[in-house]
N, C-alpha and C positions, 0 to 999 in steps of 0.2 A: 941665236940659231946659226949654225954653220953647215954648209953643204960641201961634201967631199965627193969627187968623182972617183968611183971605184973601177969602172970599166966603161970604155967608150969605143964603140966600133961603128962601122958605117950605118948599120940599122939597129943597133942595140945601145942602151944606156943603163948603167947601174950607179945610183947615187946613194949616199948615206946622208941623212938629215939629223945632225946632232942637235938635241934640244927639242925635237918634235915629238909627236905622239900619234896614236892611231887616228885621231880626228882628222888632222891635216892629210895624212897619207891615204886614208880611206876616201876622202873627198877628191884628191888628185887621181887616185886609181879609177874611181867611178867616172870622172870627166875624161880621162884618157881612154877608157873603154868605149866611150860614146863616139870616138873618132874612128871612122871606117878604115883609116890607114894604119891603125894600131893593130898588130897581130896579138900581142899579149901585154898586159900591164898588171902589176901587182906589187905588194910590199910585204916585208917580213920584219918582225922585231926579234932579232936573234936572242936577246935575253931580256926578261921583263924588268930587271933592275937597272939596265942601261938604256937611256932614252936616245937611241940612235937607230931609228928604223931605216931600212934599205928599200928603195923603190927600184923596180926593174921594168924597163920598157923594151919591147921588140916590135919593130915596124915591118909592114909588108913592103916588098919591093925596095926601091931606093929612097924611100921617104926618111927624113931625118927625125930621130927621136927627140932631139933638143927642141925642134919646132913644135912638136906635139906637146911636150911638157910646158913650154911657154904658153901655148894656147890654152891648155888645161888650167894653168895658173890664172890666166886672164878670166876664164869662165868662173872659177872659184871666187875671185875677187868681185866680179860683177854680182854674183849671187849673194855674197856677203854684204855688199853695199845695198842691194835691194832689200834684204832682210833688215838691215839696220834702219833704213828709211821707214819701212812698214812698222817696225817696232816702235820707233819714235812717234809715228802717227797714232797708233792705237793707245800708247801710254799717255799721250796728251789728252785724250778724250775723257 
């Protein structure tokens, strides 16, 4: 997986995630939209045969989109860890 920064402004960020899919991008967009400082967050897959979705984030005020993306990524990892632990627990039973 490779991340390319396509646009970086004071309150906007546009990145391309080469080798990713709807799954990761949908999770990130959902977590980003839970942040009250985020004005807009979404993603697009420009072509279905090329696995390089583009995530776009626009923040309210002077908030940094990089910080929001890092926080959203942390929340996704925490949810994934919790799911993995619960799955292990129920499959051992």
